[in-house]
MILUMLUM-901565 format. One record per atom (N, C-alpha, C): residue in one letter; atom name; x, y, z. Coordinates in nm, 2 decimals. Example, Ala and Ser with C-alpha at 12.3 -4.5 7.8 and 13.67 -1.06 7.14 Angstrom:
{A; N; {1.32; -0.57; 0.78}}
{A; CA; {1.23; -0.45; 0.78}}
{A; C; {1.32; -0.33; 0.78}}
{S; N; {1.28; -0.22; 0.71}}
{S; CA; {1.37; -0.11; 0.71}}
{S; C; {1.29; 0.00; 0.79}}
REM end
This chain:
{M; N; {7.01; 11.61; 10.28}}
{M; CA; {6.94; 11.54; 10.38}}
{M; C; {7.03; 11.42; 10.43}}
{A; N; {7.03; 11.40; 10.56}}
{A; CA; {7.11; 11.29; 10.61}}
{A; C; {7.05; 11.15; 10.58}}
{E; N; {7.14; 11.06; 10.56}}
{E; CA; {7.10; 10.92; 10.52}}
{E; C; {7.06; 10.85; 10.65}}
{F; N; {7.13; 10.87; 10.76}}
{F; CA; {7.11; 10.80; 10.88}}
{F; C; {7.07; 10.90; 10.99}}
{E; N; {6.94; 10.93; 10.99}}
{E; CA; {6.89; 11.04; 11.08}}
{E; C; {6.80; 10.98; 11.19}}
{I; N; {6.82; 11.04; 11.31}}
{I; CA; {6.75; 11.00; 11.43}}
{I; C; {6.67; 11.12; 11.49}}
{K; N; {6.54; 11.10; 11.52}}
{K; CA; {6.46; 11.20; 11.58}}
{K; C; {6.47; 11.17; 11.74}}
{V; N; {6.52; 11.26; 11.81}}
{V; CA; {6.55; 11.24; 11.95}}
{V; C; {6.41; 11.22; 12.03}}
{H; N; {6.31; 11.28; 11.99}}
{H; CA; {6.18; 11.27; 12.06}}
{H; C; {6.13; 11.13; 12.05}}
{E; N; {6.17; 11.05; 11.94}}
{E; CA; {6.12; 10.92; 11.93}}
{E; C; {6.19; 10.82; 12.02}}
{L; N; {6.29; 10.86; 12.09}}
{L; CA; {6.36; 10.77; 12.19}}
{L; C; {6.31; 10.78; 12.33}}
{E; N; {6.21; 10.87; 12.35}}
{E; CA; {6.17; 10.90; 12.49}}
{E; C; {6.11; 10.78; 12.56}}
{N; N; {6.05; 10.69; 12.49}}
{N; CA; {5.98; 10.58; 12.55}}
{N; C; {6.06; 10.45; 12.55}}
{G; N; {6.19; 10.46; 12.60}}
{G; CA; {6.27; 10.34; 12.61}}
{G; C; {6.36; 10.32; 12.49}}
{G; N; {6.37; 10.41; 12.40}}
{G; CA; {6.46; 10.39; 12.28}}
{G; C; {6.39; 10.33; 12.16}}
{K; N; {6.47; 10.31; 12.06}}
{K; CA; {6.42; 10.27; 11.93}}
{K; C; {6.52; 10.19; 11.85}}
{S; N; {6.48; 10.08; 11.79}}
{S; CA; {6.57; 10.00; 11.70}}
{S; C; {6.56; 10.05; 11.56}}
{Y; N; {6.67; 10.04; 11.49}}
{Y; CA; {6.68; 10.09; 11.35}}
{Y; C; {6.74; 9.98; 11.26}}
{D; N; {6.70; 9.96; 11.14}}
{D; CA; {6.76; 9.87; 11.05}}
{D; C; {6.75; 9.94; 10.91}}
{L; N; {6.86; 10.01; 10.88}}
{L; CA; {6.87; 10.10; 10.76}}
{L; C; {6.96; 10.05; 10.66}}
{P; N; {6.92; 10.06; 10.53}}
{P; CA; {7.02; 10.02; 10.42}}
{P; C; {7.13; 10.11; 10.40}}
{V; N; {7.25; 10.06; 10.37}}
{V; CA; {7.36; 10.14; 10.33}}
{V; C; {7.37; 10.14; 10.18}}
{D; N; {7.32; 10.25; 10.12}}
{D; CA; {7.30; 10.25; 9.97}}
{D; C; {7.44; 10.27; 9.91}}
{P; N; {7.48; 10.19; 9.81}}
{P; CA; {7.61; 10.21; 9.75}}
{P; C; {7.63; 10.35; 9.69}}
{S; N; {7.53; 10.41; 9.63}}
{S; CA; {7.55; 10.54; 9.57}}
{S; C; {7.57; 10.64; 9.68}}
{W; N; {7.51; 10.63; 9.79}}
{W; CA; {7.54; 10.72; 9.90}}
{W; C; {7.68; 10.70; 9.95}}
{L; N; {7.72; 10.58; 9.96}}
{L; CA; {7.86; 10.55; 10.01}}
{L; C; {7.96; 10.60; 9.92}}
{D; N; {7.94; 10.58; 9.79}}
{D; CA; {8.04; 10.64; 9.69}}
{D; C; {8.05; 10.79; 9.71}}
{R; N; {7.94; 10.85; 9.73}}
{R; CA; {7.94; 11.00; 9.74}}
{R; C; {8.02; 11.05; 9.86}}
{V; N; {8.00; 10.98; 9.98}}
{V; CA; {8.06; 11.03; 10.10}}
{V; C; {8.21; 10.98; 10.11}}
{L; N; {8.24; 10.87; 10.04}}
{L; CA; {8.38; 10.83; 10.04}}
{L; C; {8.46; 10.93; 9.95}}
{D; N; {8.41; 10.96; 9.83}}
{D; CA; {8.46; 11.07; 9.75}}
{D; C; {8.61; 11.04; 9.71}}
{T; N; {8.65; 10.92; 9.67}}
{T; CA; {8.79; 10.89; 9.63}}
{T; C; {8.79; 10.78; 9.53}}
{P; N; {8.87; 10.79; 9.42}}
{P; CA; {8.87; 10.69; 9.32}}
{P; C; {8.93; 10.56; 9.37}}
{D; N; {9.01; 10.56; 9.48}}
{D; CA; {9.08; 10.45; 9.53}}
{D; C; {8.99; 10.36; 9.63}}
{L; N; {8.87; 10.41; 9.66}}
{L; CA; {8.78; 10.34; 9.75}}
{L; C; {8.64; 10.37; 9.71}}
{R; N; {8.57; 10.26; 9.67}}
{R; CA; {8.43; 10.28; 9.63}}
{R; C; {8.34; 10.17; 9.69}}
{A; N; {8.21; 10.19; 9.69}}
{A; CA; {8.12; 10.09; 9.74}}
{A; C; {8.11; 9.97; 9.64}}
{A; N; {8.10; 9.85; 9.70}}
{A; CA; {8.07; 9.74; 9.61}}
{A; C; {7.92; 9.75; 9.57}}
{P; N; {7.89; 9.75; 9.44}}
{P; CA; {7.75; 9.77; 9.40}}
{P; C; {7.65; 9.67; 9.44}}
{D; N; {7.70; 9.55; 9.48}}
{D; CA; {7.61; 9.44; 9.52}}
{D; C; {7.62; 9.42; 9.67}}
{A; N; {7.66; 9.52; 9.75}}
{A; CA; {7.69; 9.49; 9.89}}
{A; C; {7.57; 9.47; 9.97}}
{N; N; {7.45; 9.53; 9.94}}
{N; CA; {7.33; 9.52; 10.03}}
{N; C; {7.36; 9.54; 10.17}}
{G; N; {7.43; 9.65; 10.20}}
{G; CA; {7.48; 9.69; 10.33}}
{G; C; {7.36; 9.73; 10.42}}
{R; N; {7.38; 9.71; 10.55}}
{R; CA; {7.28; 9.74; 10.65}}
{R; C; {7.35; 9.81; 10.77}}
{A; N; {7.28; 9.90; 10.83}}
{A; CA; {7.32; 9.96; 10.96}}
{A; C; {7.21; 9.93; 11.06}}
{T; N; {7.23; 9.84; 11.15}}
{T; CA; {7.13; 9.80; 11.25}}
{T; C; {7.18; 9.84; 11.38}}
{F; N; {7.10; 9.92; 11.45}}
{F; CA; {7.14; 9.97; 11.58}}
{F; C; {7.02; 10.01; 11.67}}
{F; N; {7.05; 10.02; 11.80}}
{F; CA; {6.95; 10.06; 11.90}}
{F; C; {6.99; 10.20; 11.95}}
{A; N; {6.90; 10.30; 11.95}}
{A; CA; {6.93; 10.43; 12.00}}
{A; C; {6.85; 10.45; 12.13}}
{S; N; {6.91; 10.50; 12.23}}
{S; CA; {6.84; 10.52; 12.36}}
{S; C; {6.89; 10.65; 12.42}}
{L; N; {6.81; 10.70; 12.52}}
{L; CA; {6.84; 10.83; 12.59}}
{L; C; {6.90; 10.80; 12.72}}
{S; N; {7.00; 10.88; 12.76}}
{S; CA; {7.04; 10.88; 12.90}}
{S; C; {7.05; 11.03; 12.94}}
{G; N; {6.94; 11.08; 13.00}}
{G; CA; {6.92; 11.22; 13.02}}
{G; C; {6.90; 11.28; 12.88}}
{T; N; {6.99; 11.37; 12.84}}
{T; CA; {6.98; 11.43; 12.70}}
{T; C; {7.08; 11.37; 12.61}}
{D; N; {7.16; 11.28; 12.66}}
{D; CA; {7.26; 11.21; 12.58}}
{D; C; {7.19; 11.10; 12.50}}
{V; N; {7.24; 11.08; 12.37}}
{V; CA; {7.19; 10.97; 12.29}}
{V; C; {7.29; 10.87; 12.27}}
{I; N; {7.26; 10.74; 12.31}}
{I; CA; {7.36; 10.63; 12.30}}
{I; C; {7.32; 10.54; 12.18}}
{I; N; {7.42; 10.52; 12.10}}
{I; CA; {7.40; 10.43; 11.98}}
{I; C; {7.48; 10.30; 11.99}}
{R; N; {7.42; 10.19; 11.98}}
{R; CA; {7.49; 10.06; 11.98}}
{R; C; {7.43; 9.97; 11.88}}
{G; N; {7.52; 9.92; 11.79}}
{G; CA; {7.47; 9.83; 11.69}}
{G; C; {7.58; 9.77; 11.60}}
{R; N; {7.55; 9.75; 11.47}}
{R; CA; {7.64; 9.68; 11.38}}
{R; C; {7.63; 9.74; 11.24}}
{L; N; {7.74; 9.75; 11.18}}
{L; CA; {7.75; 9.80; 11.04}}
{L; C; {7.80; 9.69; 10.95}}
{R; N; {7.73; 9.66; 10.84}}
{R; CA; {7.78; 9.56; 10.75}}
{R; C; {7.76; 9.62; 10.61}}
{T; N; {7.87; 9.61; 10.53}}
{T; CA; {7.86; 9.65; 10.39}}
{T; C; {7.99; 9.60; 10.32}}
{A; N; {8.02; 9.65; 10.21}}
{A; CA; {8.15; 9.60; 10.14}}
{A; C; {8.19; 9.72; 10.05}}
{V; N; {8.33; 9.73; 10.03}}
{V; CA; {8.38; 9.83; 9.95}}
{V; C; {8.49; 9.76; 9.86}}
{I; N; {8.53; 9.84; 9.76}}
{I; CA; {8.63; 9.79; 9.66}}
{I; C; {8.75; 9.88; 9.66}}
{A; N; {8.87; 9.83; 9.67}}
{A; CA; {8.99; 9.91; 9.67}}
{A; C; {9.10; 9.83; 9.58}}
{P; N; {9.19; 9.91; 9.53}}
{P; CA; {9.30; 9.84; 9.44}}
{P; C; {9.40; 9.76; 9.53}}
{C; N; {9.43; 9.64; 9.48}}
{C; CA; {9.54; 9.56; 9.55}}
{C; C; {9.67; 9.64; 9.54}}
{A; N; {9.74; 9.65; 9.65}}
{A; CA; {9.87; 9.72; 9.66}}
{A; C; {9.98; 9.66; 9.57}}
{R; N; {9.96; 9.53; 9.54}}
{R; CA; {10.06; 9.46; 9.46}}
{R; C; {10.03; 9.46; 9.31}}
{C; N; {9.91; 9.42; 9.27}}
{C; CA; {9.88; 9.41; 9.13}}
{C; C; {9.78; 9.51; 9.08}}
{L; N; {9.72; 9.59; 9.17}}
{L; CA; {9.62; 9.70; 9.14}}
{L; C; {9.49; 9.65; 9.10}}
{A; N; {9.46; 9.52; 9.11}}
{A; CA; {9.33; 9.46; 9.08}}
{A; C; {9.23; 9.50; 9.18}}
{D; N; {9.10; 9.52; 9.13}}
{D; CA; {8.99; 9.55; 9.23}}
{D; C; {8.98; 9.44; 9.33}}
{T; N; {8.97; 9.48; 9.46}}
{T; CA; {8.97; 9.39; 9.57}}
{T; C; {8.85; 9.42; 9.66}}
{R; N; {8.77; 9.32; 9.68}}
{R; CA; {8.65; 9.34; 9.76}}
{R; C; {8.69; 9.33; 9.91}}
{I; N; {8.64; 9.42; 9.99}}
{I; CA; {8.67; 9.42; 10.14}}
{I; C; {8.54; 9.42; 10.21}}
{A; N; {8.52; 9.32; 10.29}}
{A; CA; {8.39; 9.31; 10.37}}
{A; C; {8.41; 9.40; 10.49}}
{V; N; {8.30; 9.47; 10.52}}
{V; CA; {8.30; 9.56; 10.64}}
{V; C; {8.19; 9.50; 10.73}}
{D; N; {8.23; 9.46; 10.85}}
{D; CA; {8.14; 9.41; 10.95}}
{D; C; {8.20; 9.45; 11.09}}
{T; N; {8.14; 9.56; 11.14}}
{T; CA; {8.20; 9.62; 11.26}}
{T; C; {8.10; 9.68; 11.35}}
{D; N; {8.14; 9.70; 11.47}}
{D; CA; {8.05; 9.76; 11.57}}
{D; C; {8.01; 9.91; 11.53}}
{L; N; {7.90; 9.95; 11.56}}
{L; CA; {7.85; 10.09; 11.53}}
{L; C; {7.81; 10.14; 11.67}}
{T; N; {7.90; 10.22; 11.73}}
{T; CA; {7.88; 10.27; 11.87}}
{T; C; {7.91; 10.42; 11.88}}
{A; N; {7.83; 10.49; 11.94}}
{A; CA; {7.85; 10.64; 11.95}}
{A; C; {7.77; 10.70; 12.06}}
{L; N; {7.82; 10.81; 12.11}}
{L; CA; {7.75; 10.89; 12.22}}
{L; C; {7.74; 11.03; 12.17}}
{F; N; {7.61; 11.08; 12.17}}
{F; CA; {7.59; 11.22; 12.13}}
{F; C; {7.54; 11.30; 12.26}}
{S; N; {7.60; 11.41; 12.28}}
{S; CA; {7.55; 11.50; 12.38}}
{S; C; {7.50; 11.63; 12.32}}
{R; N; {7.40; 11.68; 12.39}}
{R; CA; {7.33; 11.80; 12.34}}
{R; C; {7.43; 11.92; 12.34}}
{A; N; {7.44; 11.99; 12.23}}
{A; CA; {7.53; 12.10; 12.21}}
{A; C; {7.50; 12.21; 12.32}}
{G; N; {7.61; 12.26; 12.38}}
{G; CA; {7.59; 12.36; 12.49}}
{G; C; {7.56; 12.30; 12.62}}
{G; N; {7.53; 12.17; 12.63}}
{G; CA; {7.51; 12.11; 12.76}}
{G; C; {7.64; 12.07; 12.83}}
{D; N; {7.63; 12.04; 12.96}}
{D; CA; {7.75; 11.99; 13.03}}
{D; C; {7.77; 11.84; 12.99}}
{A; N; {7.89; 11.81; 12.97}}
{A; CA; {7.93; 11.67; 12.94}}
{A; C; {7.90; 11.58; 13.06}}
{R; N; {7.81; 11.48; 13.05}}
{R; CA; {7.78; 11.39; 13.16}}
{R; C; {7.87; 11.27; 13.16}}
{P; N; {7.90; 11.21; 13.28}}
{P; CA; {7.97; 11.09; 13.28}}
{P; C; {7.90; 10.98; 13.20}}
{L; N; {7.97; 10.88; 13.15}}
{L; CA; {7.90; 10.77; 13.08}}
{L; C; {7.82; 10.69; 13.18}}
{P; N; {7.70; 10.65; 13.14}}
{P; CA; {7.62; 10.56; 13.23}}
{P; C; {7.68; 10.43; 13.25}}
{E; N; {7.67; 10.38; 13.37}}
{E; CA; {7.74; 10.25; 13.41}}
{E; C; {7.69; 10.13; 13.32}}
{E; N; {7.57; 10.13; 13.28}}
{E; CA; {7.52; 10.01; 13.21}}
{E; C; {7.58; 10.01; 13.07}}
{L; N; {7.65; 10.11; 13.02}}
{L; CA; {7.70; 10.11; 12.89}}
{L; C; {7.82; 10.02; 12.88}}
{E; N; {7.89; 10.00; 12.99}}
{E; CA; {8.01; 9.91; 13.00}}
{E; C; {8.12; 9.94; 12.90}}
{L; N; {8.14; 10.07; 12.87}}
{L; CA; {8.24; 10.12; 12.78}}
{L; C; {8.32; 10.23; 12.85}}
{T; N; {8.44; 10.25; 12.82}}
{T; CA; {8.52; 10.36; 12.87}}
{T; C; {8.51; 10.48; 12.78}}
{P; N; {8.54; 10.60; 12.83}}
{P; CA; {8.53; 10.71; 12.74}}
{P; C; {8.62; 10.70; 12.62}}
{E; N; {8.73; 10.62; 12.63}}
{E; CA; {8.82; 10.60; 12.51}}
{E; C; {8.75; 10.51; 12.40}}
{D; N; {8.65; 10.44; 12.44}}
{D; CA; {8.58; 10.35; 12.35}}
{D; C; {8.48; 10.43; 12.26}}
{L; N; {8.45; 10.55; 12.31}}
{L; CA; {8.34; 10.63; 12.24}}
{L; C; {8.39; 10.77; 12.21}}
{D; N; {8.37; 10.82; 12.09}}
{D; CA; {8.39; 10.96; 12.06}}
{D; C; {8.26; 11.03; 12.10}}
{R; N; {8.27; 11.13; 12.18}}
{R; CA; {8.15; 11.20; 12.22}}
{R; C; {8.12; 11.31; 12.11}}
{E; N; {8.01; 11.29; 12.04}}
{E; CA; {7.96; 11.38; 11.94}}
{E; C; {7.86; 11.48; 12.00}}
{T; N; {7.82; 11.58; 11.93}}
{T; CA; {7.72; 11.67; 11.98}}
{T; C; {7.61; 11.68; 11.87}}
{Y; N; {7.49; 11.72; 11.92}}
{Y; CA; {7.38; 11.74; 11.84}}
{Y; C; {7.30; 11.86; 11.89}}
{S; N; {7.22; 11.92; 11.81}}
{S; CA; {7.13; 12.03; 11.85}}
{S; C; {6.99; 12.00; 11.80}}
{G; N; {6.89; 12.06; 11.86}}
{G; CA; {6.76; 12.04; 11.82}}
{G; C; {6.71; 11.90; 11.84}}
{D; N; {6.62; 11.85; 11.76}}
{D; CA; {6.56; 11.72; 11.78}}
{D; C; {6.62; 11.62; 11.68}}
{T; N; {6.72; 11.65; 11.60}}
{T; CA; {6.76; 11.56; 11.50}}
{T; C; {6.91; 11.55; 11.51}}
{L; N; {6.96; 11.42; 11.49}}
{L; CA; {7.11; 11.40; 11.48}}
{L; C; {7.13; 11.30; 11.37}}
{S; N; {7.25; 11.31; 11.31}}
{S; CA; {7.29; 11.23; 11.19}}
{S; C; {7.41; 11.14; 11.23}}
{L; N; {7.40; 11.01; 11.18}}
{L; CA; {7.51; 10.92; 11.19}}
{L; C; {7.59; 10.91; 11.06}}
{D; N; {7.57; 10.99; 10.97}}
{D; CA; {7.63; 10.98; 10.84}}
{D; C; {7.79; 10.98; 10.85}}
{E; N; {7.84; 11.07; 10.92}}
{E; CA; {7.99; 11.08; 10.93}}
{E; C; {8.05; 10.96; 11.01}}
{I; N; {7.98; 10.92; 11.11}}
{I; CA; {8.02; 10.80; 11.19}}
{I; C; {8.02; 10.67; 11.10}}
{V; N; {7.92; 10.66; 11.02}}
{V; CA; {7.91; 10.54; 10.93}}
{V; C; {8.03; 10.54; 10.83}}
{R; N; {8.05; 10.66; 10.77}}
{R; CA; {8.16; 10.68; 10.67}}
{R; C; {8.29; 10.65; 10.74}}
{E; N; {8.31; 10.70; 10.86}}
{E; CA; {8.44; 10.68; 10.93}}
{E; C; {8.46; 10.53; 10.96}}
{Q; N; {8.36; 10.46; 11.00}}
{Q; CA; {8.38; 10.32; 11.03}}
{Q; C; {8.41; 10.24; 10.91}}
{V; N; {8.35; 10.27; 10.80}}
{V; CA; {8.39; 10.20; 10.67}}
{V; C; {8.53; 10.22; 10.64}}
{V; N; {8.58; 10.35; 10.65}}
{V; CA; {8.72; 10.38; 10.61}}
{V; C; {8.82; 10.31; 10.71}}
{L; N; {8.78; 10.30; 10.84}}
{L; CA; {8.87; 10.24; 10.93}}
{L; C; {8.88; 10.09; 10.91}}
{E; N; {8.79; 10.03; 10.85}}
{E; CA; {8.79; 9.88; 10.82}}
{E; C; {8.88; 9.84; 10.70}}
{V; N; {8.92; 9.94; 10.62}}
{V; CA; {9.00; 9.92; 10.51}}
{V; C; {9.15; 9.91; 10.55}}
{P; N; {9.22; 9.80; 10.52}}
{P; CA; {9.36; 9.78; 10.56}}
{P; C; {9.45; 9.89; 10.49}}
{M; N; {9.56; 9.92; 10.56}}
{M; CA; {9.65; 10.02; 10.50}}
{M; C; {9.71; 9.96; 10.37}}
{Q; N; {9.74; 9.83; 10.37}}
{Q; CA; {9.79; 9.76; 10.25}}
{Q; C; {9.68; 9.66; 10.21}}
{V; N; {9.61; 9.68; 10.10}}
{V; CA; {9.51; 9.59; 10.05}}
{V; C; {9.57; 9.49; 9.96}}
{H; N; {9.55; 9.36; 9.98}}
{H; CA; {9.60; 9.25; 9.90}}
{H; C; {9.48; 9.17; 9.85}}
{C; N; {9.48; 9.14; 9.72}}
{C; CA; {9.37; 9.06; 9.66}}
{C; C; {9.39; 8.92; 9.72}}
{S; N; {9.51; 8.87; 9.75}}
{S; CA; {9.53; 8.74; 9.81}}
{S; C; {9.67; 8.74; 9.86}}
{E; N; {9.70; 8.65; 9.96}}
{E; CA; {9.84; 8.64; 10.01}}
{E; C; {9.94; 8.60; 9.91}}
{E; N; {9.89; 8.53; 9.81}}
{E; CA; {9.98; 8.47; 9.71}}
{E; C; {10.00; 8.57; 9.59}}
{C; N; {9.94; 8.68; 9.59}}
{C; CA; {9.94; 8.78; 9.48}}
{C; C; {10.09; 8.80; 9.44}}
{P; N; {10.13; 8.78; 9.31}}
{P; CA; {10.27; 8.80; 9.27}}
{P; C; {10.30; 8.94; 9.24}}
{G; N; {10.20; 9.02; 9.23}}
{G; CA; {10.22; 9.16; 9.19}}
{G; C; {10.21; 9.18; 9.04}}
{L; N; {10.25; 9.30; 9.00}}
{L; CA; {10.25; 9.34; 8.86}}
{L; C; {10.35; 9.25; 8.78}}
{S; N; {10.31; 9.22; 8.66}}
{S; CA; {10.40; 9.14; 8.57}}
{S; C; {10.51; 9.24; 8.52}}
{V; N; {10.64; 9.20; 8.54}}
{V; CA; {10.75; 9.28; 8.50}}
{V; C; {10.80; 9.23; 8.36}}
{P; N; {10.81; 9.33; 8.27}}
{P; CA; {10.86; 9.29; 8.13}}
{P; C; {10.99; 9.21; 8.14}}
{E; N; {11.00; 9.11; 8.05}}
{E; CA; {11.12; 9.02; 8.06}}
{E; C; {11.25; 9.10; 8.04}}
{H; N; {11.25; 9.20; 7.96}}
{H; CA; {11.38; 9.27; 7.93}}
{H; C; {11.43; 9.36; 8.04}}
{V; N; {11.34; 9.38; 8.15}}
{V; CA; {11.39; 9.45; 8.26}}
{V; C; {11.38; 9.37; 8.39}}
{R; N; {11.35; 9.24; 8.37}}
{R; CA; {11.32; 9.15; 8.49}}
{R; C; {11.45; 9.11; 8.56}}
{G; N; {11.56; 9.09; 8.48}}
{G; CA; {11.68; 9.04; 8.55}}
{G; C; {11.68; 8.90; 8.57}}
{P; N; {11.79; 8.84; 8.61}}
{P; CA; {11.80; 8.69; 8.63}}
{P; C; {11.73; 8.66; 8.76}}
{A; N; {11.68; 8.53; 8.77}}
{A; CA; {11.60; 8.49; 8.89}}
{A; C; {11.69; 8.46; 9.01}}
{S; N; {11.82; 8.44; 8.99}}
{S; CA; {11.90; 8.40; 9.11}}
{S; C; {12.04; 8.46; 9.08}}
{L; N; {12.12; 8.46; 9.19}}
{L; CA; {12.26; 8.51; 9.19}}
{L; C; {12.34; 8.43; 9.10}}
{T; N; {12.31; 8.30; 9.09}}
{T; CA; {12.40; 8.21; 9.00}}
{T; C; {12.38; 8.24; 8.86}}
{D; N; {12.27; 8.31; 8.82}}
{D; CA; {12.25; 8.35; 8.68}}
{D; C; {12.29; 8.50; 8.66}}
{A; N; {12.33; 8.57; 8.77}}
{A; CA; {12.35; 8.71; 8.76}}
{A; C; {12.48; 8.74; 8.69}}
{P; N; {12.49; 8.85; 8.62}}
{P; CA; {12.62; 8.89; 8.56}}
{P; C; {12.72; 8.93; 8.66}}
{L; N; {12.84; 8.93; 8.62}}
{L; CA; {12.95; 8.96; 8.71}}
{L; C; {12.99; 9.10; 8.70}}
{L; N; {13.03; 9.16; 8.81}}
{L; CA; {13.09; 9.29; 8.82}}
{L; C; {13.21; 9.29; 8.90}}
{D; N; {13.33; 9.31; 8.83}}
{D; CA; {13.46; 9.30; 8.90}}
{D; C; {13.48; 9.16; 8.96}}
{G; N; {13.43; 9.06; 8.88}}
{G; CA; {13.45; 8.92; 8.92}}
{G; C; {13.35; 8.87; 9.02}}
{K; N; {13.25; 8.95; 9.06}}
{K; CA; {13.15; 8.91; 9.17}}
{K; C; {13.01; 8.92; 9.11}}
{P; N; {12.92; 8.82; 9.14}}
{P; CA; {12.78; 8.83; 9.10}}
{P; C; {12.71; 8.95; 9.16}}
{I; N; {12.63; 9.02; 9.09}}
{I; CA; {12.56; 9.14; 9.15}}
{I; C; {12.42; 9.09; 9.18}}
{D; N; {12.35; 9.17; 9.27}}
{D; CA; {12.22; 9.14; 9.31}}
{D; C; {12.13; 9.14; 9.18}}
{P; N; {12.05; 9.03; 9.16}}
{P; CA; {11.96; 9.03; 9.04}}
{P; C; {11.88; 9.15; 9.02}}
{R; N; {11.84; 9.22; 9.13}}
{R; CA; {11.75; 9.34; 9.11}}
{R; C; {11.82; 9.45; 9.04}}
{F; N; {11.96; 9.45; 9.05}}
{F; CA; {12.04; 9.56; 8.99}}
{F; C; {12.09; 9.52; 8.85}}
{A; N; {12.06; 9.40; 8.81}}
{A; CA; {12.11; 9.35; 8.68}}
{A; C; {12.06; 9.44; 8.56}}
{P; N; {11.94; 9.49; 8.56}}
{P; CA; {11.90; 9.58; 8.45}}
{P; C; {11.98; 9.71; 8.45}}
{L; N; {12.02; 9.76; 8.57}}
{L; CA; {12.10; 9.88; 8.57}}
{L; C; {12.24; 9.86; 8.51}}
{L; N; {12.29; 9.74; 8.53}}
{L; CA; {12.42; 9.71; 8.47}}
{L; C; {12.41; 9.71; 8.32}}
{G; N; {12.30; 9.65; 8.27}}
{G; CA; {12.28; 9.66; 8.12}}
{G; C; {12.26; 9.80; 8.07}}
{L; N; {12.20; 9.89; 8.15}}
{L; CA; {12.18; 10.03; 8.11}}
{L; C; {12.32; 10.10; 8.11}}
{R; N; {12.40; 10.06; 8.21}}
{R; CA; {12.53; 10.12; 8.22}}
{R; C; {12.62; 10.09; 8.10}}
{D; N; {12.61; 9.96; 8.06}}
{D; CA; {12.69; 9.91; 7.94}}
{D; C; {12.63; 9.98; 7.81}}
{A; N; {12.50; 10.00; 7.80}}
{A; CA; {12.45; 10.06; 7.69}}
{A; C; {12.49; 10.21; 7.68}}
{V; N; {12.49; 10.28; 7.79}}
{V; CA; {12.54; 10.42; 7.79}}
{V; C; {12.69; 10.43; 7.75}}
{A; N; {12.77; 10.33; 7.81}}
{A; CA; {12.91; 10.33; 7.78}}
{A; C; {12.93; 10.30; 7.63}}
{S; N; {12.85; 10.22; 7.57}}
{S; CA; {12.86; 10.18; 7.43}}
{S; C; {12.83; 10.30; 7.34}}
{D; N; {12.72; 10.38; 7.38}}
{D; CA; {12.68; 10.50; 7.31}}
{D; C; {12.79; 10.60; 7.32}}
{A; N; {12.85; 10.62; 7.43}}
{A; CA; {12.96; 10.72; 7.45}}
{A; C; {13.08; 10.68; 7.37}}
{A; N; {13.11; 10.55; 7.36}}
{A; CA; {13.23; 10.51; 7.28}}
{A; C; {13.20; 10.53; 7.13}}
{S; N; {13.07; 10.51; 7.09}}
{S; CA; {13.04; 10.53; 6.95}}
{S; C; {13.04; 10.68; 6.91}}
{D; N; {13.00; 10.76; 7.00}}
{D; CA; {13.00; 10.91; 6.98}}
{D; C; {13.15; 10.96; 6.97}}
{A; N; {13.24; 10.90; 7.06}}
{A; CA; {13.38; 10.94; 7.05}}
{A; C; {13.44; 10.90; 6.92}}
{G; N; {13.41; 10.78; 6.87}}
{G; CA; {13.46; 10.73; 6.75}}
{G; C; {13.42; 10.82; 6.63}}
{S; N; {13.29; 10.86; 6.63}}
{S; CA; {13.24; 10.95; 6.53}}
{S; C; {13.31; 11.08; 6.52}}
{K; N; {13.34; 11.14; 6.64}}
{K; CA; {13.41; 11.27; 6.65}}
{K; C; {13.55; 11.25; 6.59}}
{K; N; {13.62; 11.14; 6.62}}
{K; CA; {13.76; 11.12; 6.57}}
{K; C; {13.75; 11.11; 6.42}}
{N; N; {13.66; 11.04; 6.37}}
{N; CA; {13.65; 11.02; 6.22}}
{N; C; {13.62; 11.16; 6.15}}
{K; N; {13.54; 11.24; 6.22}}
{K; CA; {13.51; 11.37; 6.16}}
{K; C; {13.63; 11.46; 6.16}}
{K; N; {13.72; 11.45; 6.26}}
{K; CA; {13.84; 11.53; 6.27}}
{K; C; {13.94; 11.49; 6.16}}
{R; N; {13.95; 11.36; 6.14}}
{R; CA; {14.04; 11.31; 6.04}}
{R; C; {13.99; 11.35; 5.90}}
{A; N; {13.86; 11.35; 5.88}}
{A; CA; {13.81; 11.39; 5.75}}
{A; C; {13.83; 11.53; 5.72}}
{S; N; {13.83; 11.61; 5.82}}
{S; CA; {13.85; 11.76; 5.80}}
{S; C; {14.00; 11.79; 5.79}}
REM end
């Protein structure tokens, strides 16, 4: 059963206002991803007005809720507030697409024209889509987030003045751990070569 369901016949006398809860358990179910989930204390609401223009159903309102996503720098849970317009246009399936009514004051690019059949239409997919669109591509818990803590033994020097030299020149601090790895590999190779020579002498 749809969470946000509208009966078209109820709109025939000038439209109808709706104020519906956005249940966190429903939102978790439709998001269906471990990287994005509903904030359990969000108390979300979808408030909108639905009206008829011929057989078209016009939705105008507001969607408010909150979700949690991992910070792209430190992976900490980060709360993201969702507060966005909820606007849609539904045309009856099989009918001719009508031009948008002038009083809507929106261009066709502002609205995705959906379809419905029978007397019932659902806003579930539109609500889910609007929530996802409000989540930034790069989620940050704060602008000052330093990111994950790097272990000291692979951190490298903080500046070029403290960086080791390679052929008499300081290397980029970010590559300092690789220089240490190279020296360790060279040391192991030299040790192996020495062991082989000693074995040959012993034989």
